[in-house]
PyMOL Python script that loads the backbone (N, CA, C, O; Angstrom):
from pymol import cmd

cmd.read_pdbstr("""\
ATOM      1  N   MET A   1       0.897  -1.310   0.002  1.00  0.00           N
ATOM      2  CA  MET A   1       0.478  -0.056  -0.030  1.00  0.00           C
ATOM      3  C   MET A   1       0.919   1.269   0.243  1.00  0.00           C
ATOM      4  O   MET A   1       0.457   2.328  -0.184  1.00  0.00           O
ATOM      5  N   VAL A   2       1.826   1.078   0.973  1.00  0.00           N
ATOM      6  CA  VAL A   2       2.726   2.444   0.658  1.00  0.00           C
ATOM      7  C   VAL A   2       3.570   2.478  -0.633  1.00  0.00           C
ATOM      8  O   VAL A   2       3.422   3.489  -1.320  1.00  0.00           O
ATOM      9  N   TRP A   3       4.282   1.700  -1.000  1.00  0.00           N
ATOM     10  CA  TRP A   3       4.652   1.789  -2.389  1.00  0.00           C
ATOM     11  C   TRP A   3       3.677   2.305  -3.471  1.00  0.00           C
ATOM     12  O   TRP A   3       4.124   3.166  -4.230  1.00  0.00           O
ATOM     13  N   GLU A   4       2.146   1.807  -3.676  1.00  0.00           N
ATOM     14  CA  GLU A   4       1.297   2.119  -4.534  1.00  0.00           C
ATOM     15  C   GLU A   4       1.299   3.878  -4.034  1.00  0.00           C
ATOM     16  O   GLU A   4       1.415   4.830  -4.807  1.00  0.00           O
ATOM     17  N   ALA A   5       1.179   3.926  -2.918  1.00  0.00           N
ATOM     18  CA  ALA A   5       0.574   5.665  -2.633  1.00  0.00           C
ATOM     19  C   ALA A   5       1.560   6.407  -2.951  1.00  0.00           C
ATOM     20  O   ALA A   5       1.297   7.370  -3.670  1.00  0.00           O
ATOM     21  N   LEU A   6       3.340   6.144  -2.414  1.00  0.00           N
ATOM     22  CA  LEU A   6       4.344   6.678  -3.155  1.00  0.00           C
ATOM     23  C   LEU A   6       4.270   6.575  -4.562  1.00  0.00           C
ATOM     24  O   LEU A   6       4.649   7.669  -4.979  1.00  0.00           O
ATOM     25  N   GLY A   7       3.978   5.829  -5.538  1.00  0.00           N
ATOM     26  CA  GLY A   7       3.924   5.744  -6.710  1.00  0.00           C
ATOM     27  C   GLY A   7       3.027   6.572  -7.583  1.00  0.00           C
ATOM     28  O   GLY A   7       3.299   7.131  -8.646  1.00  0.00           O
ATOM     29  N   SER A   8       1.528   6.520  -6.694  1.00  0.00           N
ATOM     30  CA  SER A   8       0.731   7.244  -7.129  1.00  0.00           C
ATOM     31  C   SER A   8       0.910   8.685  -7.075  1.00  0.00           C
ATOM     32  O   SER A   8       0.213   9.391  -7.804  1.00  0.00           O
ATOM     33  N   ALA A   9       1.952   9.311  -6.121  1.00  0.00           N
ATOM     34  CA  ALA A   9       2.432  10.262  -5.474  1.00  0.00           C
ATOM     35  C   ALA A   9       3.355  11.178  -6.748  1.00  0.00           C
ATOM     36  O   ALA A   9       3.299  12.360  -7.086  1.00  0.00           O
ATOM     37  N   ILE A  10       4.052  10.212  -7.153  1.00  0.00           N
ATOM     38  CA  ILE A  10       4.768  10.682  -8.194  1.00  0.00           C
ATOM     39  C   ILE A  10       4.324  10.721  -9.319  1.00  0.00           C
ATOM     40  O   ILE A  10       4.732  11.638 -10.033  1.00  0.00           O
ATOM     41  N   VAL A  11       3.610  10.018  -9.724  1.00  0.00           N
ATOM     42  CA  VAL A  11       2.556   9.905 -11.095  1.00  0.00           C
ATOM     43  C   VAL A  11       1.734  11.074 -10.961  1.00  0.00           C
ATOM     44  O   VAL A  11       1.456  11.635 -12.020  1.00  0.00           O
ATOM     45  N   GLY A  12       1.261  11.593  -9.849  1.00  0.00           N
ATOM     46  CA  GLY A  12       0.116  12.657  -9.732  1.00  0.00           C
ATOM     47  C   GLY A  12       1.111  13.453 -10.258  1.00  0.00           C
ATOM     48  O   GLY A  12       1.212  13.629 -11.472  1.00  0.00           O
ATOM     49  N   LEU A  13       2.066  14.088  -9.221  1.00  0.00           N
ATOM     50  CA  LEU A  13       3.115  15.221  -9.342  1.00  0.00           C
ATOM     51  C   LEU A  13       3.958  15.250 -10.941  1.00  0.00           C
ATOM     52  O   LEU A  13       4.194  16.328 -11.486  1.00  0.00           O
ATOM     53  N   GLY A  14       4.275  14.184 -11.445  1.00  0.00           N
ATOM     54  CA  GLY A  14       4.597  14.092 -13.193  1.00  0.00           C
ATOM     55  C   GLY A  14       3.398  14.384 -13.693  1.00  0.00           C
ATOM     56  O   GLY A  14       3.698  15.286 -14.474  1.00  0.00           O
ATOM     57  N   ALA A  15       2.335  14.253 -13.774  1.00  0.00           N
ATOM     58  CA  ALA A  15       1.023  14.729 -14.536  1.00  0.00           C
ATOM     59  C   ALA A  15       0.935  16.025 -14.525  1.00  0.00           C
ATOM     60  O   ALA A  15       0.854  16.643 -15.586  1.00  0.00           O
ATOM     61  N   GLY A  16       0.937  16.769 -13.089  1.00  0.00           N
ATOM     62  CA  GLY A  16       0.727  18.170 -12.934  1.00  0.00           C
ATOM     63  C   GLY A  16       2.043  18.809 -13.723  1.00  0.00           C
ATOM     64  O   GLY A  16       1.724  19.696 -14.514  1.00  0.00           O
ATOM     65  N   TRP A  17       3.314  18.549 -13.660  1.00  0.00           N
ATOM     66  CA  TRP A  17       4.419  18.879 -14.028  1.00  0.00           C
ATOM     67  C   TRP A  17       4.389  18.989 -15.880  1.00  0.00           C
ATOM     68  O   TRP A  17       4.708  19.912 -16.630  1.00  0.00           O
ATOM     69  N   ALA A  18       4.014  18.012 -16.071  1.00  0.00           N
ATOM     70  CA  ALA A  18       3.785  17.849 -17.615  1.00  0.00           C
ATOM     71  C   ALA A  18       2.543  18.647 -17.779  1.00  0.00           C
ATOM     72  O   ALA A  18       2.541  19.150 -18.902  1.00  0.00           O
ATOM     73  N   ALA A  19       1.745  18.881 -17.260  1.00  0.00           N
ATOM     74  CA  ALA A  19       0.395  19.777 -18.037  1.00  0.00           C
ATOM     75  C   ALA A  19       1.422  21.394 -17.895  1.00  0.00           C
ATOM     76  O   ALA A  19       1.452  22.281 -18.749  1.00  0.00           O
ATOM     77  N   LEU A  20       1.997  21.383 -16.882  1.00  0.00           N
ATOM     78  CA  LEU A  20       2.187  22.885 -16.632  1.00  0.00           C
ATOM     79  C   LEU A  20       3.068  23.110 -17.915  1.00  0.00           C
ATOM     80  O   LEU A  20       2.849  24.082 -18.638  1.00  0.00           O
ATOM     81  N   ARG A  21       4.045  22.226 -18.187  1.00  0.00           N
ATOM     82  CA  ARG A  21       5.047  22.099 -19.137  1.00  0.00           C
ATOM     83  C   ARG A  21       4.768  22.200 -20.958  1.00  0.00           C
ATOM     84  O   ARG A  21       5.350  22.768 -21.883  1.00  0.00           O
ATOM     85  N   LEU A  22       3.851  21.532 -20.865  1.00  0.00           N
ATOM     86  CA  LEU A  22       2.933  21.160 -22.223  1.00  0.00           C
ATOM     87  C   LEU A  22       2.233  22.877 -22.186  1.00  0.00           C
ATOM     88  O   LEU A  22       2.709  23.823 -22.814  1.00  0.00           O
ATOM     89  N   PHE A  23       1.411  22.914 -21.577  1.00  0.00           N
ATOM     90  CA  PHE A  23       0.590  24.310 -21.609  1.00  0.00           C
ATOM     91  C   PHE A  23       0.437  24.909 -20.440  1.00  0.00           C
ATOM     92  O   PHE A  23      -0.430  24.603 -19.621  1.00  0.00           O
ATOM     93  N   PRO A  24       1.613  26.152 -20.251  1.00  0.00           N
ATOM     94  CA  PRO A  24       2.054  26.843 -19.404  1.00  0.00           C
ATOM     95  C   PRO A  24       0.600  28.342 -19.131  1.00  0.00           C
ATOM     96  O   PRO A  24       0.122  28.758 -18.075  1.00  0.00           O
ATOM     97  N   LEU A  25       0.334  28.725 -20.452  1.00  0.00           N
ATOM     98  CA  LEU A  25      -0.739  29.726 -20.361  1.00  0.00           C
ATOM     99  C   LEU A  25      -2.394  29.143 -19.957  1.00  0.00           C
ATOM    100  O   LEU A  25      -3.349  29.897 -19.775  1.00  0.00           O
ATOM    101  N   ARG A  26      -2.437  27.812 -19.884  1.00  0.00           N
ATOM    102  CA  ARG A  26      -3.897  27.295 -19.384  1.00  0.00           C
ATOM    103  C   ARG A  26      -4.209  26.819 -18.124  1.00  0.00           C
ATOM    104  O   ARG A  26      -5.277  26.307 -17.791  1.00  0.00           O
ATOM    105  N   PHE A  27      -3.107  27.031 -17.350  1.00  0.00           N
ATOM    106  CA  PHE A  27      -3.444  26.899 -15.806  1.00  0.00           C
ATOM    107  C   PHE A  27      -3.451  27.907 -15.291  1.00  0.00           C
ATOM    108  O   PHE A  27      -2.799  28.827 -15.783  1.00  0.00           O
ATOM    109  N   PRO A  28      -4.243  28.100 -14.035  1.00  0.00           N
ATOM    110  CA  PRO A  28      -4.422  29.530 -13.338  1.00  0.00           C
ATOM    111  C   PRO A  28      -3.162  29.619 -12.311  1.00  0.00           C
ATOM    112  O   PRO A  28      -2.525  30.650 -12.095  1.00  0.00           O
ATOM    113  N   SER A  29      -2.921  28.345 -11.716  1.00  0.00           N
ATOM    114  CA  SER A  29      -2.061  28.432 -10.813  1.00  0.00           C
ATOM    115  C   SER A  29      -0.659  27.579 -10.819  1.00  0.00           C
ATOM    116  O   SER A  29      -0.962  26.473 -11.267  1.00  0.00           O
ATOM    117  N   ARG A  30       0.395  27.602 -10.593  1.00  0.00           N
ATOM    118  CA  ARG A  30       1.590  26.246 -10.993  1.00  0.00           C
ATOM    119  C   ARG A  30       1.203  25.452  -9.517  1.00  0.00           C
ATOM    120  O   ARG A  30       1.138  24.224  -9.575  1.00  0.00           O
ATOM    121  N   ALA A  31       0.912  26.205  -8.029  1.00  0.00           N
ATOM    122  CA  ALA A  31       1.362  25.306  -7.307  1.00  0.00           C
ATOM    123  C   ALA A  31      -0.526  24.522  -7.247  1.00  0.00           C
ATOM    124  O   ALA A  31      -0.591  23.357  -6.855  1.00  0.00           O
ATOM    125  N   LEU A  32      -1.481  25.032  -7.528  1.00  0.00           N
ATOM    126  CA  LEU A  32      -2.717  24.686  -7.678  1.00  0.00           C
ATOM    127  C   LEU A  32      -2.838  23.518  -8.798  1.00  0.00           C
ATOM    128  O   LEU A  32      -3.747  22.695  -8.692  1.00  0.00           O
ATOM    129  N   THR A  33      -2.228  23.475  -9.508  1.00  0.00           N
ATOM    130  CA  THR A  33      -1.866  22.567 -10.493  1.00  0.00           C
ATOM    131  C   THR A  33      -1.113  21.157 -10.043  1.00  0.00           C
ATOM    132  O   THR A  33      -1.529  20.034 -10.327  1.00  0.00           O
ATOM    133  N   LEU A  34      -0.169  21.394  -9.441  1.00  0.00           N
ATOM    134  CA  LEU A  34       0.756  20.362  -8.778  1.00  0.00           C
ATOM    135  C   LEU A  34      -0.098  19.545  -7.798  1.00  0.00           C
ATOM    136  O   LEU A  34      -0.101  18.315  -7.770  1.00  0.00           O
ATOM    137  N   VAL A  35      -0.989  20.524  -6.812  1.00  0.00           N
ATOM    138  CA  VAL A  35      -1.727  19.605  -6.049  1.00  0.00           C
ATOM    139  C   VAL A  35      -3.016  19.243  -6.318  1.00  0.00           C
ATOM    140  O   VAL A  35      -3.737  18.555  -5.595  1.00  0.00           O
ATOM    141  N   THR A  36      -3.216  19.599  -7.101  1.00  0.00           N
ATOM    142  CA  THR A  36      -4.706  18.678  -7.916  1.00  0.00           C
ATOM    143  C   THR A  36      -4.052  17.421  -8.335  1.00  0.00           C
ATOM    144  O   THR A  36      -4.448  16.314  -7.972  1.00  0.00           O
ATOM    145  N   GLY A  37      -2.987  17.634  -9.150  1.00  0.00           N
ATOM    146  CA  GLY A  37      -2.240  16.400  -9.537  1.00  0.00           C
ATOM    147  C   GLY A  37      -2.139  15.112  -8.726  1.00  0.00           C
ATOM    148  O   GLY A  37      -2.555  13.966  -8.898  1.00  0.00           O
ATOM    149  N   LEU A  38      -1.398  15.755  -7.732  1.00  0.00           N
ATOM    150  CA  LEU A  38      -1.057  14.756  -6.182  1.00  0.00           C
ATOM    151  C   LEU A  38      -1.982  14.428  -5.794  1.00  0.00           C
ATOM    152  O   LEU A  38      -1.964  13.200  -5.880  1.00  0.00           O
ATOM    153  N   VAL A  39      -2.990  14.784  -5.327  1.00  0.00           N
ATOM    154  CA  VAL A  39      -4.351  14.263  -4.490  1.00  0.00           C
ATOM    155  C   VAL A  39      -4.928  13.979  -5.355  1.00  0.00           C
ATOM    156  O   VAL A  39      -5.853  13.298  -4.913  1.00  0.00           O
ATOM    157  N   ALA A  40      -5.046  14.086  -6.860  1.00  0.00           N
ATOM    158  CA  ALA A  40      -6.221  13.578  -7.297  1.00  0.00           C
ATOM    159  C   ALA A  40      -5.493  12.101  -7.935  1.00  0.00           C
ATOM    160  O   ALA A  40      -6.191  11.231  -8.456  1.00  0.00           O
ATOM    161  N   ALA A  41      -4.157  11.994  -7.814  1.00  0.00           N
ATOM    162  CA  ALA A  41      -3.833  10.533  -8.378  1.00  0.00           C
ATOM    163  C   ALA A  41      -3.987   9.545  -7.015  1.00  0.00           C
ATOM    164  O   ALA A  41      -4.134   8.328  -7.127  1.00  0.00           O
ATOM    165  N   LEU A  42      -3.938  10.159  -5.865  1.00  0.00           N
ATOM    166  CA  LEU A  42      -3.963   9.616  -4.503  1.00  0.00           C
ATOM    167  C   LEU A  42      -5.505   9.224  -4.518  1.00  0.00           C
ATOM    168  O   LEU A  42      -5.484   7.996  -4.596  1.00  0.00           O
ATOM    169  N   LEU A  43      -6.584   9.561  -4.490  1.00  0.00           N
ATOM    170  CA  LEU A  43      -7.369   9.630  -4.435  1.00  0.00           C
ATOM    171  C   LEU A  43      -8.269   8.289  -5.654  1.00  0.00           C
ATOM    172  O   LEU A  43      -9.324   7.701  -5.421  1.00  0.00           O
ATOM    173  N   GLY A  44      -7.669   8.205  -6.493  1.00  0.00           N
ATOM    174  CA  GLY A  44      -7.377   7.296  -7.707  1.00  0.00           C
ATOM    175  C   GLY A  44      -6.925   5.926  -7.347  1.00  0.00           C
ATOM    176  O   GLY A  44      -7.571   4.898  -7.550  1.00  0.00           O
ATOM    177  N   CYS A  45      -5.641   6.019  -6.740  1.00  0.00           N
ATOM    178  CA  CYS A  45      -5.075   4.734  -6.087  1.00  0.00           C
ATOM    179  C   CYS A  45      -5.682   4.468  -5.045  1.00  0.00           C
ATOM    180  O   CYS A  45      -5.554   3.253  -4.899  1.00  0.00           O
ATOM    181  N   LEU A  46      -6.330   4.921  -4.141  1.00  0.00           N
ATOM    182  CA  LEU A  46      -7.229   4.749  -2.954  1.00  0.00           C
ATOM    183  C   LEU A  46      -8.389   4.053  -3.608  1.00  0.00           C
ATOM    184  O   LEU A  46      -8.483   2.870  -3.279  1.00  0.00           O
ATOM    185  N   ILE A  47      -9.292   4.488  -4.449  1.00  0.00           N
ATOM    186  CA  ILE A  47     -10.650   4.085  -5.310  1.00  0.00           C
ATOM    187  C   ILE A  47     -10.307   2.872  -5.988  1.00  0.00           C
ATOM    188  O   ILE A  47     -11.192   2.017  -5.953  1.00  0.00           O
ATOM    189  N   THR A  48      -9.106   2.531  -6.682  1.00  0.00           N
ATOM    190  CA  THR A  48      -8.930   1.562  -7.855  1.00  0.00           C
ATOM    191  C   THR A  48      -8.295   0.578  -6.552  1.00  0.00           C
ATOM    192  O   THR A  48      -8.833  -0.529  -6.583  1.00  0.00           O
ATOM    193  N   ARG A  49      -7.599   0.673  -5.772  1.00  0.00           N
ATOM    194  CA  ARG A  49      -7.220  -0.350  -4.749  1.00  0.00           C
ATOM    195  C   ARG A  49      -8.381  -1.107  -4.212  1.00  0.00           C
ATOM    196  O   ARG A  49      -8.489  -2.332  -4.262  1.00  0.00           O
ATOM    197  N   PHE A  50      -9.545   0.011  -3.512  1.00  0.00           N
ATOM    198  CA  PHE A  50     -10.721  -0.560  -3.030  1.00  0.00           C
ATOM    199  C   PHE A  50     -11.364  -1.663  -3.960  1.00  0.00           C
ATOM    200  O   PHE A  50     -11.809  -2.772  -3.665  1.00  0.00           O
ATOM    201  N   VAL A  51     -11.264  -0.949  -5.298  1.00  0.00           N
ATOM    202  CA  VAL A  51     -12.317  -1.931  -6.458  1.00  0.00           C
ATOM    203  C   VAL A  51     -11.595  -2.869  -6.899  1.00  0.00           C
ATOM    204  O   VAL A  51     -12.227  -3.889  -6.622  1.00  0.00           O
ATOM    205  N   VAL A  52     -10.422  -3.226  -7.548  1.00  0.00           N
ATOM    206  CA  VAL A  52      -9.974  -4.392  -7.830  1.00  0.00           C
ATOM    207  C   VAL A  52      -9.053  -5.173  -6.834  1.00  0.00           C
ATOM    208  O   VAL A  52      -8.769  -6.314  -7.198  1.00  0.00           O
ATOM    209  N   GLY A  53      -8.595  -4.797  -5.768  1.00  0.00           N
ATOM    210  CA  GLY A  53      -8.021  -5.701  -4.775  1.00  0.00           C
ATOM    211  C   GLY A  53      -6.507  -5.463  -4.824  1.00  0.00           C
ATOM    212  O   GLY A  53      -6.179  -4.877  -5.855  1.00  0.00           O
ATOM    213  N   PRO A  54      -5.557  -5.735  -4.049  1.00  0.00           N
ATOM    214  CA  PRO A  54      -4.539  -5.288  -3.593  1.00  0.00           C
ATOM    215  C   PRO A  54      -3.017  -5.799  -4.730  1.00  0.00           C
ATOM    216  O   PRO A  54      -1.865  -5.411  -4.540  1.00  0.00           O
ATOM    217  N   ASP A  55      -3.240  -6.253  -5.280  1.00  0.00           N
ATOM    218  CA  ASP A  55      -2.590  -7.294  -5.882  1.00  0.00           C
ATOM    219  C   ASP A  55      -2.338  -6.871  -7.515  1.00  0.00           C
ATOM    220  O   ASP A  55      -2.019  -7.749  -8.316  1.00  0.00           O
ATOM    221  N   ASN A  56      -2.492  -5.567  -7.906  1.00  0.00           N
ATOM    222  CA  ASN A  56      -2.745  -5.005  -8.598  1.00  0.00           C
ATOM    223  C   ASN A  56      -2.199  -3.579  -9.083  1.00  0.00           C
ATOM    224  O   ASN A  56      -2.873  -2.597  -9.393  1.00  0.00           O
ATOM    225  N   ALA A  57      -0.924  -3.705  -9.070  1.00  0.00           N
ATOM    226  CA  ALA A  57      -0.154  -2.344  -8.662  1.00  0.00           C
ATOM    227  C   ALA A  57      -0.302  -1.409 -10.375  1.00  0.00           C
ATOM    228  O   ALA A  57      -0.680  -0.240 -10.443  1.00  0.00           O
ATOM    229  N   ALA A  58      -0.053  -1.950 -11.155  1.00  0.00           N
ATOM    230  CA  ALA A  58       0.016  -1.613 -12.479  1.00  0.00           C
ATOM    231  C   ALA A  58      -1.444  -1.028 -12.558  1.00  0.00           C
ATOM    232  O   ALA A  58      -1.551   0.190 -12.698  1.00  0.00           O
ATOM    233  N   VAL A  59      -2.597  -1.824 -12.478  1.00  0.00           N
ATOM    234  CA  VAL A  59      -3.535  -1.158 -12.804  1.00  0.00           C
ATOM    235  C   VAL A  59      -4.122  -0.068 -12.107  1.00  0.00           C
ATOM    236  O   VAL A  59      -4.977   0.743 -12.464  1.00  0.00           O
ATOM    237  N   THR A  60      -3.326  -0.245 -10.751  1.00  0.00           N
ATOM    238  CA  THR A  60      -3.932   0.984  -9.563  1.00  0.00           C
ATOM    239  C   THR A  60      -3.240   2.441 -10.098  1.00  0.00           C
ATOM    240  O   THR A  60      -3.842   3.509  -9.986  1.00  0.00           O
ATOM    241  N   LEU A  61      -1.741   2.314 -10.759  1.00  0.00           N
ATOM    242  CA  LEU A  61      -1.323   3.134 -11.157  1.00  0.00           C
ATOM    243  C   LEU A  61      -1.562   3.888 -12.309  1.00  0.00           C
ATOM    244  O   LEU A  61      -1.186   5.045 -12.496  1.00  0.00           O
ATOM    245  N   LEU A  62      -2.172   3.220 -13.037  1.00  0.00           N
ATOM    246  CA  LEU A  62      -2.520   3.245 -14.473  1.00  0.00           C
ATOM    247  C   LEU A  62      -3.977   4.714 -14.105  1.00  0.00           C
ATOM    248  O   LEU A  62      -4.063   5.885 -14.474  1.00  0.00           O
ATOM    249  N   ALA A  63      -4.842   3.855 -13.263  1.00  0.00           N
ATOM    250  CA  ALA A  63      -5.998   4.480 -12.582  1.00  0.00           C
ATOM    251  C   ALA A  63      -5.742   5.424 -12.116  1.00  0.00           C
ATOM    252  O   ALA A  63      -6.477   6.352 -12.452  1.00  0.00           O
ATOM    253  N   ALA A  64      -4.634   5.754 -11.132  1.00  0.00           N
ATOM    254  CA  ALA A  64      -4.475   6.573 -10.726  1.00  0.00           C
ATOM    255  C   ALA A  64      -3.818   8.331 -11.906  1.00  0.00           C
ATOM    256  O   ALA A  64      -3.650   9.503 -11.568  1.00  0.00           O
ATOM    257  N   LEU A  65      -3.723   7.925 -12.666  1.00  0.00           N
ATOM    258  CA  LEU A  65      -2.900   8.519 -13.670  1.00  0.00           C
ATOM    259  C   LEU A  65      -4.372   9.279 -14.633  1.00  0.00           C
ATOM    260  O   LEU A  65      -4.538  10.409 -15.092  1.00  0.00           O
ATOM    261  N   GLY A  66      -5.133   8.185 -14.632  1.00  0.00           N
ATOM    262  CA  GLY A  66      -6.307   8.650 -15.507  1.00  0.00           C
ATOM    263  C   GLY A  66      -7.046   9.739 -14.551  1.00  0.00           C
ATOM    264  O   GLY A  66      -7.485  10.839 -14.884  1.00  0.00           O
ATOM    265  N   VAL A  67      -7.059   9.083 -13.185  1.00  0.00           N
ATOM    266  CA  VAL A  67      -7.935  10.389 -12.444  1.00  0.00           C
ATOM    267  C   VAL A  67      -7.172  11.570 -12.443  1.00  0.00           C
ATOM    268  O   VAL A  67      -7.757  12.623 -12.694  1.00  0.00           O
ATOM    269  N   ALA A  68      -5.944  11.577 -12.200  1.00  0.00           N
ATOM    270  CA  ALA A  68      -5.021  13.015 -11.928  1.00  0.00           C
ATOM    271  C   ALA A  68      -5.052  13.533 -13.547  1.00  0.00           C
ATOM    272  O   ALA A  68      -4.451  14.601 -13.655  1.00  0.00           O
ATOM    273  N   VAL A  69      -5.526  13.109 -14.644  1.00  0.00           N
ATOM    274  CA  VAL A  69      -5.550  13.710 -15.829  1.00  0.00           C
ATOM    275  C   VAL A  69      -6.643  14.252 -16.211  1.00  0.00           C
ATOM    276  O   VAL A  69      -6.738  15.255 -16.918  1.00  0.00           O
ATOM    277  N   ALA A  70      -7.683  13.485 -15.670  1.00  0.00           N
ATOM    278  CA  ALA A  70      -9.318  14.043 -15.763  1.00  0.00           C
ATOM    279  C   ALA A  70      -9.380  15.147 -14.859  1.00  0.00           C
ATOM    280  O   ALA A  70      -9.733  16.184 -15.420  1.00  0.00           O
ATOM    281  N   LEU A  71      -9.106  15.272 -13.416  1.00  0.00           N
ATOM    282  CA  LEU A  71      -9.148  16.351 -12.742  1.00  0.00           C
ATOM    283  C   LEU A  71      -8.483  17.098 -12.765  1.00  0.00           C
ATOM    284  O   LEU A  71      -8.701  18.002 -11.959  1.00  0.00           O
ATOM    285  N   LEU A  72      -7.075  17.258 -13.805  1.00  0.00           N
ATOM    286  CA  LEU A  72      -6.369  18.352 -14.271  1.00  0.00           C
ATOM    287  C   LEU A  72      -7.250  19.259 -15.357  1.00  0.00           C
ATOM    288  O   LEU A  72      -7.443  20.474 -15.397  1.00  0.00           O
ATOM    289  N   SER A  73      -7.687  18.228 -16.184  1.00  0.00           N
ATOM    290  CA  SER A  73      -8.458  19.102 -17.202  1.00  0.00           C
ATOM    291  C   SER A  73      -9.802  19.932 -16.943  1.00  0.00           C
ATOM    292  O   SER A  73     -10.389  20.646 -17.756  1.00  0.00           O
ATOM    293  N   LEU A  74     -10.136  19.675 -15.657  1.00  0.00           N
ATOM    294  CA  LEU A  74     -11.355  20.779 -15.197  1.00  0.00           C
ATOM    295  C   LEU A  74     -10.383  22.046 -14.936  1.00  0.00           C
ATOM    296  O   LEU A  74     -11.041  23.074 -15.101  1.00  0.00           O
ATOM    297  N   LEU A  75      -9.061  22.321 -14.591  1.00  0.00           N
ATOM    298  CA  LEU A  75      -8.563  23.328 -14.473  1.00  0.00           C
ATOM    299  C   LEU A  75      -8.428  24.181 -16.065  1.00  0.00           C
ATOM    300  O   LEU A  75      -8.714  25.373 -16.176  1.00  0.00           O
ATOM    301  N   VAL A  76      -8.109  23.614 -16.830  1.00  0.00           N
ATOM    302  CA  VAL A  76      -7.709  24.137 -18.299  1.00  0.00           C
ATOM    303  C   VAL A  76      -8.868  25.256 -18.029  1.00  0.00           C
ATOM    304  O   VAL A  76      -9.934  25.216 -17.414  1.00  0.00           O
ATOM    305  N   ARG A  77      -8.235  26.199 -18.710  1.00  0.00           N
ATOM    306  CA  ARG A  77      -8.930  27.908 -19.260  1.00  0.00           C
ATOM    307  C   ARG A  77      -8.416  28.537 -20.461  1.00  0.00           C
ATOM    308  O   ARG A  77      -7.246  28.439 -20.830  1.00  0.00           O
ATOM    309  N   ASP A  78      -9.185  29.085 -20.966  1.00  0.00           N
ATOM    310  CA  ASP A  78      -8.716  29.988 -22.314  1.00  0.00           C
ATOM    311  C   ASP A  78      -8.036  31.185 -21.886  1.00  0.00           C
ATOM    312  O   ASP A  78      -8.470  32.201 -21.343  1.00  0.00           O
ATOM    313  N   PRO A  79      -6.577  30.760 -22.341  1.00  0.00           N
ATOM    314  CA  PRO A  79      -5.621  31.817 -22.359  1.00  0.00           C
ATOM    315  C   PRO A  79      -6.103  33.500 -22.292  1.00  0.00           C
ATOM    316  O   PRO A  79      -5.841  34.307 -21.401  1.00  0.00           O
ATOM    317  N   ARG A  80      -6.906  33.719 -23.572  1.00  0.00           N
ATOM    318  CA  ARG A  80      -6.999  34.544 -23.919  1.00  0.00           C
ATOM    319  C   ARG A  80      -8.374  35.761 -23.073  1.00  0.00           C
ATOM    320  O   ARG A  80      -8.510  36.985 -23.078  1.00  0.00           O
ATOM    321  N   GLN A  81      -9.136  34.646 -22.460  1.00  0.00           N
ATOM    322  CA  GLN A  81     -10.152  35.112 -21.835  1.00  0.00           C
ATOM    323  C   GLN A  81      -9.983  35.732 -20.544  1.00  0.00           C
ATOM    324  O   GLN A  81      -9.527  35.025 -19.646  1.00  0.00           O
ATOM    325  N   ARG A  82     -10.307  37.078 -20.269  1.00  0.00           N
ATOM    326  CA  ARG A  82     -10.210  37.595 -18.783  1.00  0.00           C
ATOM    327  C   ARG A  82     -10.891  37.359 -18.064  1.00  0.00           C
ATOM    328  O   ARG A  82     -12.093  37.500 -18.288  1.00  0.00           O
ATOM    329  N   ARG A  83     -10.480  36.950 -17.022  1.00  0.00           N
ATOM    330  CA  ARG A  83     -11.796  36.984 -15.722  1.00  0.00           C
ATOM    331  C   ARG A  83     -11.930  38.311 -14.682  1.00  0.00           C
ATOM    332  O   ARG A  83     -11.021  38.959 -14.164  1.00  0.00           O
ATOM    333  N   SER A  84     -13.394  38.480 -14.565  1.00  0.00           N
ATOM    334  CA  SER A  84     -13.364  39.975 -13.837  1.00  0.00           C
ATOM    335  C   SER A  84     -13.898  39.198 -12.567  1.00  0.00           C
ATOM    336  O   SER A  84     -14.213  38.009 -12.506  1.00  0.00           O
ATOM    337  N   ALA A  85     -13.928  40.287 -11.428  1.00  0.00           N
ATOM    338  CA  ALA A  85     -14.604  40.274 -10.353  1.00  0.00           C
ATOM    339  C   ALA A  85     -16.193  40.273 -10.506  1.00  0.00           C
ATOM    340  O   ALA A  85     -17.118  39.527 -10.187  1.00  0.00           O
ATOM    341  N   ILE A  86     -16.032  41.486 -11.154  1.00  0.00           N
ATOM    342  CA  ILE A  86     -17.427  42.518 -11.529  1.00  0.00           C
ATOM    343  C   ILE A  86     -18.265  42.045 -12.346  1.00  0.00           C
ATOM    344  O   ILE A  86     -17.970  42.447 -13.471  1.00  0.00           O
ATOM    345  N   PRO A  87     -19.497  41.151 -12.362  1.00  0.00           N
ATOM    346  CA  PRO A  87     -19.910  40.882 -13.788  1.00  0.00           C
ATOM    347  C   PRO A  87     -20.613  42.204 -14.669  1.00  0.00           C
ATOM    348  O   PRO A  87     -21.080  43.279 -14.290  1.00  0.00           O
ATOM    349  N   ARG A  88     -20.470  41.652 -15.871  1.00  0.00           N
ATOM    350  CA  ARG A  88     -20.913  42.799 -16.755  1.00  0.00           C
ATOM    351  C   ARG A  88     -22.135  42.655 -17.024  1.00  0.00           C
ATOM    352  O   ARG A  88     -22.698  41.568 -17.159  1.00  0.00           O
ATOM    353  N   ALA A  89     -22.884  44.266 -17.172  1.00  0.00           N
ATOM    354  CA  ALA A  89     -24.549  44.270 -17.268  1.00  0.00           C
ATOM    355  C   ALA A  89     -24.712  44.089 -18.739  1.00  0.00           C
ATOM    356  O   ALA A  89     -24.071  44.665 -19.619  1.00  0.00           O
ATOM    357  N   ALA A  90     -25.462  43.392 -18.852  1.00  0.00           N
ATOM    358  CA  ALA A  90     -26.466  43.015 -20.218  1.00  0.00           C
ATOM    359  C   ALA A  90     -26.542  43.633 -21.017  1.00  0.00           C
ATOM    360  O   ALA A  90     -27.265  43.330 -21.966  1.00  0.00           O
TER     361      ALA A  90
END
""", "prot")
cmd.dss("prot")
cmd.show_as("cartoon", "prot")
cmd.util.cbc("prot")
cmd.orient("prot")
């Protein structure tokens, strides 16, 4: 369990780092992106371990990567669009 958690943490940080490296302008914050990748991979590891069992480390790490990528995709924004705290009147 410890090795799977450590491996999934490395996978999550790697996914966050790769996302920042490939698309630097599309993510709002470097720290938010890295932490989201880390937490999402750990969550994916935990859920997959409960579903498939403890003897499938490769499947667990692949699922951790999938969950990390899926949750990182929720952070992507359009770099040309400015966000304002004050809503515009229609």
